[in-house]
VEXGU-559384 format. One record per residue (C-alpha): y, x, z; residue number from 1; residue in three letters; chain. Coordinates in Angstrom, 1 decimal, decimal comma. Each point is the difference from the previous one (the first is absolute). Example, Ala and Ser with C-alpha at 12.3 -4.5 7.8 and 13.67 -1.06 7.14 Angstrom:
BEGIN
ATOM      yy      xx      zz  torvex  pado  drennu
ATOM    -4,5    12,3     7,8       1   ala       A
ATOM     3,4     1,4    -0,7       2   ser       A
END
This chain:
BEGIN
ATOM      yy      xx      zz  torvex  pado  drennu
ATOM   -26,9    21,0     7,2       1   met       A
ATOM     0,7    -2,9    -2,5       2   asp       A
ATOM     3,0     0,1    -2,3       3   asp       A
ATOM     1,8    -2,7     1,8       4   his       A
ATOM    -0,1     1,8     3,4       5   lys       A
ATOM     0,8     3,3    -1,7       6   lys       A
ATOM     3,1    -1,4    -1,7       7   ser       A
ATOM     1,3    -1,3     3,3       8   lys       A
ATOM    -0,6     3,3     1,7       9   leu       A
ATOM     1,7     1,9    -2,8      10   asn       A
ATOM     3,0    -2,4     0,1      11   arg       A
ATOM     0,3     0,4     3,8      12   arg       A
ATOM    -0,2     3,8    -0,2      13   ser       A
ATOM     2,6     0,1    -2,8      14   phe       A
ATOM     2,4    -2,2     2,0      15   leu       A
ATOM    -0,5     2,0     3,2      16   lys       A
ATOM     0,9     3,2    -1,8      17   val       A
ATOM     2,9    -1,6    -1,9      18   ala       A
ATOM     1,4    -1,5     3,3      19   thr       A
ATOM    -0,2     3,3     1,8      20   ala       A
ATOM     1,8     1,7    -3,0      21   ala       A
ATOM     2,6    -2,7     0,0      22   gly       A
ATOM     0,8     0,5     3,7      23   val       A
ATOM     0,1     3,7    -0,4      24   ala       A
ATOM     2,5    -0,4    -2,9      25   ala       A
ATOM     2,0    -2,4     2,1      26   ala       A
ATOM     0,2     2,5     2,8      27   thr       A
ATOM     1,4     2,7    -2,3      28   ser       A
ATOM     2,2    -2,1    -2,3      29   asn       A
ATOM     1,3    -3,0     1,9      30   leu       A
ATOM     2,8     0,4     2,6      31   trp       A
ATOM     0,5    -2,2     2,9      32   leu       A
ATOM     3,4    -1,7     0,2      33   pro       A
ATOM     2,3     1,6     2,5      34   arg       A
ATOM     0,5    -3,4     1,8      35   his       A
ATOM    -3,7     0,0     0,9      36   leu       A
ATOM     0,5     1,6     3,4      37   lys       A
ATOM    -1,5    -1,1     3,3      38   ala       A
ATOM     2,3    -2,2     2,0      39   gln       A
ATOM     0,1    -0,2     3,8      40   ala       A
ATOM    -0,4    -3,3     1,7      41   gly       A
ATOM    -1,8    -3,2    -0,8      42   ser       A
ATOM    -0,1     0,1    -3,8      43   val       A
ATOM    -2,5    -0,8    -2,8      44   ala       A
ATOM     0,2     1,4    -3,5      45   arg       A
ATOM    -1,4    -1,5    -3,2      46   leu       A
ATOM    -0,4     2,1    -3,1      47   gly       A
ATOM     0,1    -2,1    -3,2      48   ile       A
ATOM     0,8     0,3    -3,7      49   ile       A
ATOM     3,7    -0,9    -0,8      50   pro       A
ATOM     0,1    -3,8    -0,4      51   ala       A
ATOM     2,6    -2,4    -1,2      52   met       A
ATOM     0,6    -2,9     0,2      53   pro       A
ATOM    -0,8    -0,8     3,6      54   ile       A
ATOM     1,7    -3,5     0,1      55   leu       A
ATOM    -2,7    -2,7     0,4      56   pro       A
ATOM    -0,2    -2,2    -3,0      57   gly       A
ATOM     0,6     2,9    -2,4      58   asn       A
ATOM    -2,5     2,7     1,3      59   ile       A
ATOM    -2,1     1,5    -2,7      60   thr       A
ATOM    -2,3     2,4     1,8      61   ser       A
ATOM    -2,2     0,4     3,1      62   gly       A
ATOM     2,3     2,8     1,1      63   asp       A
ATOM     3,0    -2,3    -0,1      64   gly       A
ATOM    -1,9    -2,6     1,9      65   ser       A
ATOM    -0,9     2,4     2,8      66   asn       A
ATOM     3,6     1,0     0,5      67   ile       A
ATOM     1,0    -3,7     0,0      68   ala       A
ATOM    -2,7    -0,7     2,6      69   ser       A
ATOM     1,9     2,2     2,5      70   ile       A
ATOM     3,2    -1,9    -0,5      71   ile       A
ATOM    -0,9    -3,6    -0,6      72   tyr       A
ATOM    -2,3    -2,7     1,3      73   asp       A
ATOM    -2,1    -2,7    -1,7      74   trp       A
ATOM    -0,7    -3,6     0,9      75   leu       A
ATOM    -3,7     0,9     0,4      76   phe       A
ATOM    -1,8     3,4     0,2      77   arg       A
ATOM    -3,5     1,5     0,0      78   leu       A
ATOM    -0,4     1,6     3,4      79   glu       A
ATOM    -2,4     2,2     1,9      80   gly       A
ATOM    -3,1     1,9    -1,1      81   pro       A
ATOM    -1,5    -3,3    -1,2      82   glu       A
ATOM     3,0    -0,9    -2,2      83   gln       A
ATOM     0,4    -3,4     1,6      84   val       A
ATOM     2,5    -2,5    -1,6      85   phe       A
ATOM     2,7    -0,3     2,7      86   thr       A
ATOM     3,3    -1,9     0,3      87   pro       A
ATOM     3,0     2,4     0,3      88   ser       A
ATOM     3,4    -1,3    -0,8      89   leu       A
ATOM    -1,6    -3,4    -0,4      90   ala       A
ATOM    -1,8    -1,5     3,0      91   thr       A
ATOM    -2,1    -2,4    -2,1      92   glu       A
ATOM    -0,5    -1,4    -3,5      93   gly       A
ATOM    -1,3    -3,6    -0,3      94   thr       A
ATOM    -1,0    -1,8    -3,2      95   pro       A
ATOM     0,3    -3,7    -0,8      96   ser       A
ATOM    -3,2    -1,8    -0,4      97   glu       A
ATOM    -0,3     1,0    -3,7      98   glu       A
ATOM     1,5     3,5     0,5      99   ala       A
ATOM     3,0    -0,7    -2,3     100   arg       A
ATOM     2,6     0,2     2,7     101   val       A
ATOM     0,0     2,8     2,6     102   trp       A
ATOM     2,0     0,2     3,2     103   ser       A
ATOM     0,9     3,5     1,2     104   leu       A
ATOM     1,2     0,2     3,6     105   lys       A
ATOM     1,9     3,2     0,8     106   leu       A
ATOM     0,3     2,3     3,0     107   arg       A
ATOM     3,3    -0,5     1,8     108   gln       A
ATOM     2,3     2,8     1,3     109   gly       A
ATOM    -0,8     2,5    -2,7     110   val       A
ATOM     3,0     2,1    -1,3     111   lys       A
ATOM     0,6     2,0    -3,1     112   phe       A
ATOM     1,2     3,6     0,5     113   his       A
ATOM     3,6    -1,0    -0,9     114   his       A
ATOM     0,0    -2,6     2,8     115   gly       A
ATOM    -0,5    -3,5    -1,5     116   thr       A
ATOM    -2,9    -2,2     1,2     117   glu       A
ATOM    -2,9    -0,6    -2,3     118   phe       A
ATOM    -0,4    -3,7    -0,8     119   cys       A
ATOM    -1,2    -2,5    -2,5     120   ala       A
ATOM     2,9     0,5    -2,4     121   glu       A
ATOM    -1,1     3,7    -0,4     122   asp       A
ATOM    -3,5    -1,1    -1,0     123   val       A
ATOM     1,5    -2,5    -2,5     124   val       A
ATOM     2,3     2,8    -1,4     125   tyr       A
ATOM    -2,8     2,5    -0,2     126   thr       A
ATOM    -2,5    -2,3    -1,8     127   met       A
ATOM     2,6    -1,4    -2,5     128   asn       A
ATOM     0,9     3,6    -0,8     129   arg       A
ATOM    -3,6     0,7    -0,9     130   trp       A
ATOM     0,1    -3,0    -2,4     131   leu       A
ATOM     3,3     1,0    -1,6     132   asp       A
ATOM    -0,7     1,4    -3,5     133   pro       A
ATOM     3,1     2,1     0,2     134   ala       A
ATOM    -1,5     1,9     3,0     135   val       A
ATOM    -3,2     0,9    -2,0     136   gly       A
ATOM    -2,3    -0,1     3,0     137   ser       A
ATOM    -3,7     0,3    -0,5     138   gly       A
ATOM    -0,4    -2,8     2,5     139   leu       A
ATOM     1,4    -2,5    -2,5     140   ala       A
ATOM    -3,5    -0,2    -1,5     141   ile       A
ATOM    -1,8    -0,1     3,3     142   leu       A
ATOM     2,2    -2,9     1,4     143   phe       A
ATOM     0,4    -1,8    -3,3     144   lys       A
ATOM    -1,6    -3,2     1,5     145   gln       A
ATOM     2,9    -0,3     2,5     146   val       A
ATOM     2,1    -3,1    -0,8     147   asp       A
ATOM     2,6     0,1     2,8     148   lys       A
ATOM     0,8     2,0     3,1     149   val       A
ATOM     2,0    -1,8     2,8     150   glu       A
ATOM     1,3     0,8     3,5     151   ala       A
ATOM    -1,1    -2,6     2,5     152   val       A
ATOM     2,2     0,8     2,9     153   gly       A
ATOM     0,7     3,6     1,0     154   arg       A
ATOM    -3,6     1,2     0,5     155   tyr       A
ATOM    -2,1    -1,9    -2,4     156   glu       A
ATOM    -0,5     0,2    -3,8     157   val       A
ATOM    -1,6    -2,6    -2,3     158   lys       A
ATOM    -1,6     1,3    -3,2     159   val       A
ATOM    -1,0    -2,6    -2,6     160   ser       A
ATOM    -2,5     1,0    -2,7     161   leu       A
ATOM    -0,6    -1,4    -3,4     162   lys       A
ATOM    -3,8     0,2     0,6     163   val       A
ATOM    -2,3     0,1     3,0     164   lys       A
ATOM    -0,6     3,5     1,4     165   asp       A
ATOM    -2,1     0,4     3,1     166   pro       A
ATOM     0,4     3,8     0,0     167   asp       A
ATOM     3,8    -0,1    -0,5     168   phe       A
ATOM     0,7     2,0     3,2     169   leu       A
ATOM    -1,9     3,0    -1,4     170   leu       A
ATOM     2,7     0,5    -2,6     171   lys       A
ATOM     2,4     1,0     2,8     172   phe       A
ATOM    -2,1     3,1     0,6     173   leu       A
ATOM     1,3     1,6    -3,3     174   asp       A
ATOM     1,8     3,2     0,8     175   tyr       A
ATOM     3,1    -1,4    -1,8     176   asn       A
ATOM     0,2    -3,0     2,3     177   ala       A
ATOM     2,0     1,6     2,8     178   gly       A
ATOM     2,8    -2,2     1,4     179   met       A
ATOM     3,7     0,7    -0,9     180   leu       A
ATOM     3,2    -1,1     1,6     181   ser       A
ATOM     2,2    -2,4    -2,0     182   arg       A
ATOM     3,1     1,5     1,6     183   glu       A
ATOM    -0,7     3,6    -0,9     184   phe       A
ATOM     0,9     1,9    -3,2     185   asp       A
ATOM    -3,5     0,5    -1,2     186   asn       A
ATOM     0,9     0,8    -3,6     187   val       A
ATOM     2,6     2,7     1,1     188   gly       A
ATOM    -1,8     1,4     3,0     189   gln       A
ATOM    -3,6    -1,1    -0,2     190   gly       A
ATOM    -1,2     3,4    -1,4     191   asn       A
ATOM     2,5     2,1     1,9     192   asn       A
ATOM     0,6    -1,1     3,6     193   ile       A
ATOM    -2,0    -3,2     0,1     194   pro       A
ATOM    -0,2    -2,6     2,8     195   ser       A
ATOM    -3,2    -1,7     1,0     196   gly       A
ATOM    -1,5    -1,3     3,3     197   thr       A
ATOM    -2,6     2,8     0,2     198   gly       A
ATOM    -0,8     2,4     2,8     199   ala       A
ATOM     2,3     2,8    -1,3     200   phe       A
ATOM     3,4    -0,1    -1,5     201   arg       A
ATOM     1,4     2,5    -2,6     202   val       A
ATOM     2,7     2,3     1,3     203   val       A
ATOM     0,0     2,6    -2,8     204   glu       A
ATOM    -1,2     0,1    -3,6     205   his       A
ATOM     0,1     3,1    -2,2     206   thr       A
ATOM    -1,4    -1,1    -3,4     207   pro       A
ATOM    -3,2     2,0    -1,1     208   asn       A
ATOM     0,0     1,8     3,3     209   gln       A
ATOM    -0,3    -2,1     3,1     210   arg       A
ATOM     0,7    -3,3     1,9     211   ile       A
ATOM     0,6     0,2     3,7     212   ile       A
ATOM    -0,6    -3,0     2,2     213   leu       A
ATOM     0,4    -0,8     3,6     214   glu       A
ATOM    -1,7    -2,4     2,3     215   lys       A
ATOM     1,2    -3,6    -0,2     216   asn       A
ATOM     0,9    -0,8     3,6     217   pro       A
ATOM    -0,1    -3,7    -0,7     218   asn       A
ATOM    -3,4    -0,2    -1,6     219   tyr       A
ATOM    -1,7    -3,3     0,8     220   phe       A
ATOM    -3,3     1,4     1,2     221   ile       A
ATOM     0,3     1,6     3,5     222   pro       A
ATOM    -1,2     3,6     0,1     223   gly       A
ATOM     0,4     0,6    -3,7     224   leu       A
ATOM     0,6     2,3    -1,7     225   pro       A
ATOM    -1,6     2,9     1,9     226   lys       A
ATOM     2,3     2,8    -1,2     227   val       A
ATOM     3,8     0,3     0,1     228   asp       A
ATOM     0,4     1,5    -3,4     229   arg       A
ATOM    -1,7    -0,3    -3,3     230   phe       A
ATOM     0,5     2,4    -3,0     231   glu       A
ATOM    -1,0    -0,5    -3,6     232   val       A
ATOM    -0,2     3,3    -1,9     233   his       A
ATOM    -0,3    -0,1    -3,7     234   phe       A
ATOM    -2,4     2,5    -1,4     235   val       A
ATOM    -0,9    -0,3    -3,7     236   lys       A
ATOM    -3,4     1,7     0,0     237   glu       A
ATOM    -2,8    -1,4     2,1     238   val       A
ATOM    -1,5     3,6     0,6     239   pro       A
ATOM     3,3     1,0     1,5     240   ala       A
ATOM    -0,1    -3,1     2,3     241   gln       A
ATOM    -3,4     1,1     1,2     242   met       A
ATOM     1,2     3,5     0,6     243   leu       A
ATOM     2,9    -1,4     2,1     244   ala       A
ATOM    -2,5    -2,1     1,9     245   leu       A
ATOM    -2,2     2,9     0,7     246   glu       A
ATOM     3,0     2,1     1,2     247   ala       A
ATOM     1,2    -2,8     2,3     248   gly       A
ATOM     3,2    -0,7    -1,8     249   asn       A
ATOM    -0,9    -3,6    -0,8     250   ile       A
ATOM    -2,3    -2,3     1,8     251   asp       A
ATOM    -1,1    -2,7    -2,6     252   leu       A
ATOM    -0,9    -0,3    -3,6     253   ile       A
ATOM    -0,6    -3,4    -1,6     254   arg       A
ATOM    -1,9     1,1    -3,1     255   trp       A
ATOM    -2,7     2,6    -0,4     256   val       A
ATOM    -1,8     0,7    -3,3     257   ser       A
ATOM    -3,7    -0,2    -0,5     258   phe       A
ATOM    -0,3     3,7    -0,5     259   asp       A
ATOM     1,7     0,8     3,3     260   gln       A
ATOM    -2,7    -1,9     1,8     261   leu       A
ATOM    -2,2     3,1    -0,5     262   leu       A
ATOM     2,6     2,4     1,2     263   gln       A
ATOM     1,0    -1,9     3,2     264   tyr       A
ATOM    -3,2    -1,6     1,3     265   arg       A
ATOM    -0,7     1,5     3,4     266   asn       A
ATOM     3,3     1,8     0,0     267   his       A
ATOM     1,0     1,1     3,6     268   pro       A
ATOM     3,6    -1,2    -0,2     269   arg       A
ATOM    -0,3    -3,0    -2,5     270   val       A
ATOM    -1,3    -3,5     0,4     271   asn       A
ATOM    -0,9    -1,7    -3,3     272   leu       A
ATOM     0,4    -3,8     0,0     273   ile       A
ATOM    -2,0    -2,3    -2,2     274   thr       A
ATOM     1,1    -3,5    -0,9     275   val       A
ATOM    -2,6    -2,2    -1,8     276   pro       A
ATOM     1,8    -2,1    -2,5     277   leu       A
ATOM     0,0    -1,4    -3,5     278   ala       A
ATOM     1,7     2,7    -2,0     279   asn       A
ATOM    -1,3    -0,1    -3,6     280   leu       A
ATOM     0,5     1,7    -3,3     281   cys       A
ATOM    -1,3    -2,4    -2,7     282   pro       A
ATOM    -0,7     1,6    -3,4     283   ile       A
ATOM     1,4    -2,9    -2,1     284   ser       A
ATOM    -0,5    -0,7    -3,7     285   phe       A
ATOM     2,1    -2,2    -2,2     286   asp       A
ATOM    -2,3    -3,0    -0,6     287   ser       A
ATOM     2,2    -1,3    -2,9     288   thr       A
ATOM    -0,7     3,1    -2,1     289   gln       A
ATOM    -3,2     1,3    -1,6     290   lys       A
ATOM    -2,5     1,0     1,2     291   pro       A
ATOM     0,7    -1,6     3,5     292   phe       A
ATOM     0,7    -3,4    -1,4     293   asp       A
ATOM    -3,8    -0,3    -0,1     294   asp       A
ATOM    -1,5    -0,8     3,4     295   pro       A
ATOM    -3,1     1,9    -0,8     296   arg       A
ATOM     2,1     3,2    -0,3     297   val       A
ATOM     1,6    -0,8     3,4     298   arg       A
ATOM    -3,4    -0,4     1,6     299   arg       A
ATOM    -1,2     3,3    -1,6     300   ala       A
ATOM     3,1     1,8     1,3     301   ala       A
ATOM    -1,0    -1,0     3,5     302   lys       A
ATOM    -3,7     0,9    -0,3     303   leu       A
ATOM     0,6     3,7    -0,8     304   val       A
ATOM     1,2     0,6     3,6     305   val       A
ATOM    -2,0     1,4     2,8     306   asp       A
ATOM     2,1    -1,5     2,8     307   arg       A
ATOM    -1,3     2,0     2,9     308   ala       A
ATOM     0,3     3,3    -1,8     309   gln       A
ATOM     3,5    -0,8    -1,1     310   met       A
ATOM     1,2    -0,9     3,5     311   met       A
ATOM    -1,6     3,1     1,3     312   glu       A
ATOM     1,6     2,3    -2,6     313   ala       A
ATOM     3,4    -1,6     0,0     314   val       A
ATOM     0,4    -1,2     3,6     315   ala       A
ATOM    -2,6     2,0     2,0     316   tyr       A
ATOM    -1,8    -3,3     0,7     317   gly       A
ATOM     3,0    -1,3     1,9     318   glu       A
ATOM     0,1    -3,6    -1,0     319   gly       A
ATOM    -2,1    -3,1    -1,0     320   leu       A
ATOM    -2,0    -0,4    -3,2     321   leu       A
ATOM     1,0    -2,9    -2,2     322   asn       A
ATOM    -1,3    -2,0    -3,0     323   asn       A
ATOM     3,3    -0,1    -2,1     324   asp       A
ATOM     1,1    -3,3     1,6     325   asp       A
ATOM     3,2     1,2     1,8     326   tyr       A
ATOM    -0,9    -1,7     3,3     327   val       A
ATOM    -0,2     2,5     2,8     328   trp       A
ATOM    -3,5     0,0     1,7     329   pro       A
ATOM     1,9     0,3     3,3     330   gly       A
ATOM     1,6    -3,4    -0,5     331   ser       A
ATOM    -1,6    -3,0     1,7     332   pro       A
ATOM     0,2    -1,8    -3,3     333   trp       A
ATOM    -2,2     2,5    -1,8     334   his       A
ATOM    -3,6    -0,9    -0,7     335   thr       A
ATOM    -2,4     3,0    -0,3     336   ala       A
ATOM    -1,9     0,0    -3,3     337   leu       A
ATOM    -2,6     2,5    -1,2     338   pro       A
ATOM     1,8     3,2    -1,0     339   leu       A
ATOM     0,1     0,7    -3,7     340   lys       A
ATOM    -2,1     2,9    -1,0     341   gln       A
ATOM     0,7     2,4    -2,8     342   arg       A
ATOM    -1,9    -1,2    -3,1     343   asn       A
ATOM     0,8     2,1    -3,1     344   leu       A
ATOM    -2,7    -1,6    -2,1     345   ala       A
ATOM     1,5    -3,5     0,6     346   glu       A
ATOM     3,5     1,4    -0,6     347   ala       A
ATOM    -1,1     1,4    -3,4     348   arg       A
ATOM    -1,7    -3,2    -0,9     349   lys       A
ATOM     3,1    -2,1     0,7     350   leu       A
ATOM     2,2     2,4    -2,0     351   leu       A
ATOM    -2,4    -0,2    -2,9     352   ala       A
ATOM     0,0    -3,8     0,1     353   glu       A
ATOM     3,8     0,1     0,0     354   ala       A
ATOM    -0,1     2,2    -3,1     355   gly       A
ATOM     0,6     3,4     1,7     356   tyr       A
ATOM    -3,4     1,6    -0,3     357   ser       A
ATOM     1,7     3,3    -0,7     358   ser       A
ATOM     2,4    -0,5     3,0     359   gly       A
ATOM     3,8     0,2    -0,1     360   phe       A
ATOM     2,9     1,9     1,5     361   ser       A
ATOM     2,6    -1,3     2,4     362   ile       A
ATOM     3,2     1,6     1,4     363   asp       A
ATOM     0,4    -0,5     3,8     364   val       A
ATOM     3,4     0,7     1,5     365   tyr       A
ATOM     0,6     0,9     3,7     366   cys       A
ATOM     2,2     2,0     2,3     367   ser       A
ATOM    -1,0     3,5     0,9     368   asn       A
ATOM     1,8     0,3     3,3     369   asn       A
ATOM    -1,2    -3,1     1,8     370   arg       A
ATOM    -3,6     0,5     1,1     371   pro       A
ATOM    -2,5    -1,3    -0,7     372   pro       A
ATOM     0,9    -1,5    -3,4     373   thr       A
ATOM    -0,5     3,1    -2,1     374   leu       A
ATOM    -3,2     0,8     1,8     375   glu       A
ATOM    -1,2    -3,5    -0,7     376   met       A
ATOM     0,6     0,3    -3,7     377   val       A
ATOM    -1,6     3,4    -0,2     378   leu       A
ATOM    -3,1    -1,2     1,8     379   ala       A
ATOM    -0,2    -3,1    -2,2     380   tyr       A
ATOM     0,4     2,2    -3,2     381   lys       A
ATOM    -3,1     2,0     0,9     382   glu       A
ATOM    -2,1    -3,1     0,8     383   met       A
ATOM     1,1    -2,1    -3,0     384   ala       A
ATOM    -0,6     2,7    -2,6     385   lys       A
ATOM    -3,7    -0,3     0,5     386   glu       A
ATOM     0,2    -3,6    -1,4     387   ala       A
ATOM     2,2     1,0    -3,0     388   gly       A
ATOM     3,3    -1,0     1,6     389   ile       A
ATOM     2,3     3,0    -0,5     390   asn       A
ATOM     3,0     0,0     2,4     391   val       A
ATOM     3,1     2,0    -0,9     392   glu       A
ATOM     1,9     0,6     3,2     393   val       A
ATOM     3,8    -0,2    -0,2     394   lys       A
ATOM     1,6     0,9     3,3     395   ser       A
ATOM     3,6     0,2     1,0     396   phe       A
ATOM     2,2     0,3     3,1     397   ala       A
ATOM     0,0    -3,3     1,9     398   gln       A
ATOM     3,6    -0,9    -0,8     399   asp       A
ATOM    -0,6     0,6    -3,8     400   ile       A
ATOM    -3,3    -1,9     0,1     401   phe       A
ATOM     1,5    -3,1     1,5     402   tyr       A
ATOM     3,2     0,1    -2,1     403   ala       A
ATOM    -1,6     0,7    -3,4     404   gln       A
ATOM    -3,7    -0,9     0,0     405   tyr       A
ATOM    -1,0    -2,4     2,7     406   trp       A
ATOM    -0,8    -3,5    -1,5     407   leu       A
ATOM     0,7     1,4    -3,5     408   lys       A
ATOM    -3,3     1,8    -0,8     409   thr       A
ATOM    -3,5    -1,0    -1,0     410   pro       A
ATOM    -1,5     1,7     3,1     411   gly       A
ATOM     1,6     1,0     3,3     412   met       A
ATOM    -0,7     0,8     3,6     413   cys       A
ATOM     2,6    -0,7     2,6     414   ala       A
ATOM    -0,1     0,0     3,8     415   ser       A
ATOM     0,2    -3,3     1,9     416   trp       A
ATOM     0,5    -0,5     3,7     417   gly       A
ATOM    -1,7    -2,2     2,6     418   his       A
ATOM     0,7    -3,8     0,2     419   arg       A
ATOM    -1,2    -1,8     3,1     420   glu       A
ATOM    -0,6    -3,1    -2,2     421   asn       A
ATOM    -2,0     0,9    -3,1     422   pro       A
ATOM     1,7    -2,8    -1,9     423   leu       A
ATOM     3,3     1,8     0,3     424   asp       A
ATOM    -1,6     2,8    -2,1     425   leu       A
ATOM    -1,9    -2,2    -2,4     426   leu       A
ATOM     3,1    -2,1    -0,8     427   asn       A
ATOM     2,0     3,0    -1,1     428   val       A
ATOM    -2,7     2,0    -1,7     429   leu       A
ATOM    -2,5    -2,3    -1,8     430   val       A
ATOM     1,6    -3,4    -0,3     431   arg       A
ATOM     0,8    -0,9    -3,6     432   ser       A
ATOM     3,8    -0,2     0,4     433   asp       A
ATOM     0,3     2,8     2,6     434   ala       A
ATOM     2,8     2,4    -0,7     435   ala       A
ATOM    -2,2     3,0     1,0     436   trp       A
ATOM    -3,1    -1,1    -1,8     437   asn       A
ATOM    -1,2     3,5    -1,0     438   glu       A
ATOM    -2,9    -1,2    -2,1     439   gly       A
ATOM     2,0    -2,9    -1,7     440   lys       A
ATOM    -3,0    -2,1     1,2     441   tyr       A
ATOM     0,2    -3,7    -0,9     442   val       A
ATOM    -2,6    -2,3     1,6     443   asn       A
ATOM     1,1    -3,6     0,8     444   pro       A
ATOM    -3,2    -0,6     2,0     445   ala       A
ATOM     1,0     2,9     2,3     446   leu       A
ATOM     3,6    -1,2     0,3     447   asp       A
ATOM    -1,3    -3,4     1,1     448   lys       A
ATOM    -2,3     1,5     2,6     449   leu       A
ATOM     2,9     2,1     1,3     450   leu       A
ATOM     2,1    -3,1     0,4     451   asp       A
ATOM    -2,8    -1,9     1,7     452   gln       A
ATOM    -0,8     2,8     2,3     453   cys       A
ATOM     3,6     0,5     1,0     454   gly       A
ATOM     0,4    -3,7     1,0     455   glu       A
ATOM    -3,4    -0,6     1,6     456   glu       A
ATOM     0,2    -0,7     3,7     457   leu       A
ATOM    -3,7     0,0     0,7     458   asp       A
ATOM    -1,1     3,6     0,7     459   pro       A
ATOM    -3,5    -0,5    -1,4     460   ala       A
ATOM     1,2    -1,5    -3,2     461   lys       A
ATOM     2,6     2,7    -0,4     462   arg       A
ATOM    -2,6     2,7     0,4     463   lys       A
ATOM    -2,1    -1,8    -2,7     464   ala       A
ATOM     3,0     0,2    -2,3     465   tyr       A
ATOM     0,4     3,7     0,7     466   tyr       A
ATOM    -3,7     0,5    -0,9     467   leu       A
ATOM     0,5    -1,6    -3,4     468   glu       A
ATOM     3,1     2,2    -0,5     469   ile       A
ATOM    -2,0     3,1     0,9     470   gln       A
ATOM    -2,7    -0,9    -2,5     471   lys       A
ATOM     2,4    -0,5    -2,9     472   ile       A
ATOM     1,9     3,2     0,6     473   leu       A
ATOM    -3,1     2,0     0,6     474   ser       A
ATOM    -1,6    -1,0    -3,3     475   glu       A
ATOM     2,9    -0,8    -2,3     476   asp       A
ATOM     3,1     1,5     1,6     477   gly       A
ATOM     2,2     2,6    -1,7     478   pro       A
ATOM    -0,4     2,8     2,6     479   gly       A
ATOM    -2,4     2,5     1,4     480   val       A
ATOM     0,4    -0,1     3,8     481   val       A
ATOM    -2,9     2,1     1,4     482   pro       A
ATOM     1,3     0,3     3,5     483   phe       A
ATOM     2,9    -0,5     2,4     484   phe       A
ATOM     1,1     3,1     1,9     485   tyr       A
ATOM     1,4     0,7     3,4     486   asn       A
ATOM     3,4     1,5     1,0     487   ala       A
ATOM     0,5     3,1     2,2     488   phe       A
ATOM     2,7     1,3     2,2     489   gly       A
ATOM     0,2     2,9     2,5     490   ala       A
ATOM     1,6     0,8     3,3     491   ser       A
ATOM     0,3     2,8     2,4     492   ser       A
ATOM    -2,6    -0,1     2,8     493   lys       A
ATOM     3,0    -0,2     2,3     494   arg       A
ATOM     0,8    -3,5    -1,3     495   val       A
ATOM    -1,5    -3,2     1,3     496   arg       A
ATOM     0,9    -3,7    -0,7     497   gly       A
ATOM     0,5     0,3    -3,8     498   phe       A
ATOM    -1,4    -3,0    -2,0     499   gln       A
ATOM    -0,4     0,1    -3,7     500   met       A
ATOM    -0,6    -3,5    -1,5     501   thr       A
ATOM    -1,6    -1,4    -3,1     502   arg       A
ATOM     3,3    -1,4    -1,3     503   asn       A
ATOM     2,0     3,3     0,2     504   phe       A
ATOM     2,2    -1,2     2,9     505   ile       A
ATOM    -1,0     2,8     2,3     506   ser       A
ATOM     0,7    -0,7     3,7     507   asp       A
ATOM     2,0     2,9     1,5     508   tyr       A
ATOM     1,1    -2,0     3,1     509   arg       A
ATOM    -2,7     1,3     2,3     510   gly       A
ATOM     0,1     3,7    -1,2     511   val       A
ATOM     0,1     2,5     2,8     512   glu       A
ATOM     0,0     3,8    -0,3     513   val       A
ATOM    -1,5     1,7     3,0     514   val       A
END
């Protein structure tokens, strides 16, 4: 057995033992909350980490977005096993000839839980709220090209853009883009007893314990939802969530760790759900500071990685390999290029040419409770040291990492979620003036390509722009992006009709418990 295969086997064996030990510890040390008791009747129960806020526009986590997806609706959704782009609160979105003005026609007769009818003025209110600096919405960056939002009659909205954008409608798939009522106290009640147009309405909210919802009798899609009652139970530890699922006290879990895949594959009472998507954990280096201000060092940092081995060790092979270009291979805009192979000799040669023949040390900061960032950095540390790159791992709880170290250190590894449009990721992560430019990367040629790509109406020309973007980032970019990884959820085998989506707006409307 060669060393490569042996290392994978040892890693697998270690994780299998560690996972089993962790579950045993959870069984003995974690208690299930008293409110997790089986309820009679047509009810579905979701176990999830406590999450706030849940008000669209201000959501900061996938857990918050999953709760919001029970309460709110979006103009457009990803629906079904094939994740098809589908009108929801909108019936259609039509661009002008140059895609600078978009007409959004809305579904009529939809009501918010508090009784008012959903109409164009609610869309205008919601979008203007995203753009208001005082609100602090993450969508302000995503929708920054919006010039004006206007109601055209009661059921049509006109959105004027500062630039052409043929993919504009994809931005409405962001989990923060749920529609709000202009006549509801969203600030005062949005995180307590909110009002949306969704399939379930909140009737009880006990912070850090549970949210109880009942079927919306006025939901605009006949036959939905399938259950009369939906319960969200807050359980801080994922192992405890899995124990509750095994025991039949909850029915659904929206996030399962990589290690738990070993424990629960082929389990008699648990279905594991895989969602292929573009989650990524770039290992980013500050390209304005030595040694990474030298492009030869950046190239060397990429060449030390065995991409297949890293994806196997960190994510059990659950993902798609990548060439450090940030463009998901599952995207129609991605062009497949020969996969980079590990080349330690070339890496050492580049480092010597850059004046680092003896190597160098770099601190890389990450969170230690948001897999797989720590696992990524540890795997990279082992691979990089063979070329003389000595990585010192600095890990902290996620809240401390983002508050004190993210964007402020010479090396970092943060987790990033899926974007349907790769440009929406590139524009916030690698554009020269991007607020979240982790590598402080400045490349005017790349910026120009991003602009040209975003405004190009011809699909073939747009894909050609994407290819040039891929090449620049693969060779010169500030980050190591060896693979994109999938997401996982779980359900009881008594459950059918649950759809997890790439954009974290899980669809609970068709859930049945039988």
